[in-house]
C-alpha positions in Angstrom: 57.3 16.2 -13.5 54.1 16.9 -11.7 51.9 19.4 -10.0 50.1 22.2 -11.8 52.7 22.4 -14.5 52.5 18.7 -15.5 52.1 17.9 -19.1 49.6 15.1 -18.4 47.1 14.4 -15.7 47.1 11.2 -13.6 44.0 10.1 -15.4 45.8 10.4 -18.8 49.2 8.9 -17.8 48.5 6.0 -15.5 46.4 3.9 -17.9 49.1 4.2 -20.5 51.8 3.3 -18.1 49.9 0.1 -17.0 49.2 -0.8 -20.7 52.9 -0.3 -21.5 54.1 -2.5 -18.6 51.6 -5.2 -19.5 52.8 -5.2 -23.1 56.4 -5.8 -22.0 55.6 -8.5 -19.5 57.5 -11.7 -20.2 59.9 -10.0 -22.7 63.5 -10.5 -21.9 65.9 -7.6 -21.4 65.6 -4.0 -20.3 63.4 -1.5 -22.2 63.7 2.2 -22.0 60.3 3.4 -23.0 57.9 6.3 -22.5 54.4 6.1 -21.0 53.1 5.1 -24.5 55.5 2.3 -24.9 57.7 4.1 -27.5 61.4 3.3 -27.3 63.4 6.3 -25.9 66.9 6.7 -27.3 69.5 7.2 -24.7 
C-alpha cells in the first residue's frame, strides 16, 4: 500500500482522494469508492 512499491505517489493520490471526498459531501448513505471516485464492487 505504500513505500517504494506503491502504485501512486502521495502527490498523485491525495488530490484525488480530497476531490472524491468533496464530491460525496452531503450525499446520503455509504459509498465504497476508489481514489478517483469510481464505485468499487464488493
